[in-house]
N, C-alpha and C positions, 0 to 999 in steps of 0.2 A: 779279558784273556780269551784266547782261542786255543783249543786243543784238538789233537787228531788221534784217532785210534785205528785199530785194524779194520780194513775194508774188505768185506767178502761180497763180491758181486753176485747178484741173483743168477740162477742157472738158466738164463734166457737163451743161451746158446743151444739148449736142448729143444727149444721150440722152433718150429719151421716158420720162416719168413717168406712170404710169397709176393713177388712183384705184381702189382695190380695194373699200373698204367705208367707209361713213359710220356712225359710232356716235353715237347721239342719246340724250338723257336729261337732261343738265345743263340748268339753267334760267338760266344766265348765262355770261359769258365763261369758257372753259376755259383755264386758265393754264399747265398743265404735264401732260406724259405721260411715262411711263417703263415700259420693258420689264423684266420679271424676268430674272435672269441666264440661266435655262433657256428663256426664251421662252414659257413656259406661261401667263403672265399679262401683262396690260397695265393699268397704273393711270393714272387721270386725276383732276384736281382742278380746282375752279372757284370763281369768285366767289360761287356759290350756297351756299358753306360745306361742300360735300360732297366726298367722295373715292369714286370708283367703281373697282371691280376687275372686270376683264373676263377670262373664260376664253378662251384661244385654242384653238379646236377643231381636230381633225385635218383637217377638210375646209376649213379656212381661214376658217370663220365665227367670230363673236365672240358670247359670251353673258355677260350681266351676272351676275357671281357674288355681288356684294355692293355695297350703297350704304351708306356710312358717314357719318353726320352727327353728328359729335362736336365739331367746331370751332364757335365762335360768331362768327367773322369769315371773310373771304375766305381761301381756301387757296391759297398761293402756289406751292408745289412739292411733288412726290412723288419719293421715291428708294427703290430697293430695296437691301437688304443685299447685298454682293457674293457671299456664299456661302450665305446662309440665306434661307428663304422668309419674310422679314420686311420690312414696308413702313414707311417713315417719311413724315410730312407736316409741312410748315412753314406757319405761318399768321400773318395779321395780328393774331390774338388773343394773340400773344407766346409761343405754345407749340409744342412738337414732339409729335406723337402717334405711337405705335408700334402696328402692327397685325400680328396673326398669325392663321393659319387654324386653326379648331377645328371638326372635323367637316366639314360642308358649307357653313360660313359663316366670315366673317372678323369679328374683334372687335378693338376698341381695348384693348390690354393695359397701356398706360402713357401718362401725360401728363407730359412733361418741362417743367419751369418753371425760370426763372432770368433769362431775358432780360426787359428792361423795356419793350420795344417790338417791333414786327413782326419776325418771323424770316423772313429773305429766302431763305436757302439753307443747305445742309449738304452735307458730303462725307465719305465713309468713307476710311480708309486702305486699302491693298491687302489686308491680311489681314482687315479687317472688325472688329477688336477695339476700334477707336476711331473716332469721327467728330467733326467740327468743325462748328459752326454759326456763322452771321453774322447781324447784326441791324441794324435801324435805330437801336439804342442804341449803335452804334459799337464793339461788343465782339465778340470771338471767344470761344467756349466749347468746350472739349474734353470729350467724354463717353466713358466706358468702362463696360463691363458689370461690375456688382458684385453678386454673389449673385443673378443672374438678371434684374437690371434695370439700366438705364443711369443713371449718376449723373455729375454734372458734377465733373470733377477739377481744372479750372483755368479761369480767366477772364482773357483778355488784353485790356487796355484801354490807352488813352493814345496809340495809334499812328495812329488814324484820326480825323481831325477831322470827317468827315462819314459818312453811311450807308455800310455795307459791303453791297454788292449781291450778291456771289457769292464762292464759295470753292471751290478745287479742291485735292485732296491728291495730290501726285505721289509719286515714289519717295523723294524726300528733302525737298522743300519743299512747304509749304502756300502757295498763291498766293491773294491777295485782290483783288477788284475794288471800287474805291472811288468815292464820289461827289465826291471831290476830284481826279478825273482821274488818279489814281495806281494803280499796281500794286505790291503789297508781297509779298515772299517771306519766309516764316518757316521756320526750320529746326526740325524736330520732335525734341525730346529727352524721351523718355518721354511724360508728359502735358503737358509745357511746350512753348511755341512761342517761339523766340527770333528777333527781327527780324534778317534777314540783308541785305536790300536793299530800297530804295524807288526805283521808277522813276517820277519825277515827270513830269507831262505825257505820260503814256503815250498818252492820247487827248486831243483838244481838246473835252472834255466828260466827263460821267460815264462811268466804265467799268462796263458792265452785266454782263459775263460773262467768266469765265476757264476754261480747260480744258487740262489737261496731256495730252500724248502723248509719253511718254519724256522727252527733254530739251527738247522743243518745247512752248511755251505759246501758245495762241491766246487773243486777247482781242477783245471787241466793245464798241463805244462809241456814245455819242450823236452822235459826229461822222460817222456813217454809214460807218465803216470797220471791217474786221476786220484785226487785226495779228498777225503770227506772230513770236514771240520765241524766241531760243535761248540756252541757258546756255553760258557760256565753258567750254571743255574742262576747264579747271582746277577748275571748280565742278561739273562733270557727274559724278554718282556712278556712272554706268555705265562 
């Protein structure tokens, strides 16, 4: 079961936020940014079909390390591997691209195919040996590294009647955000995902994003709300 309670946001609006730097170069809407785990790199992606990787300099300045133009449609999201200097991007061209650094430049080392429509998001498990992708084709795919490259080990379909907009891999459950206003929890067993719970009407509109923090799950929806959900103690693996 998943339950929700009152949510009182921290008074962060009383703190001053100062703009440090503006990074320019993209030629259309910038859709996603992500820091590498060590903080040495910042990645960005755009509707201009490009992925940019920025070096974070010791003096706080940013220098463009690479511009990668390998997708042929809008790039929706970028995500760093949790333990390795590897970047992934997801695109409306139905693919996931994998990037690694070689010498002083970055290269696309693999193109992962299998989804039949736009790839909206992806998430690694904690150890980084697996990741899951979600798509406009209403499926989830679990990928594992096999002989140096990622391969799809399972495809989970039939549970989402509409687009899956986001996915988050927690300590035990994979959560999905659906265009049917629902959140679903899947329990990971090896490379398989077994449906454990469906929270219907989680939002009064599309659920756009989900994110785990321990046993807490945050979700964002078209209904202009952010909701915080907690696992029952009987279901909490911690």
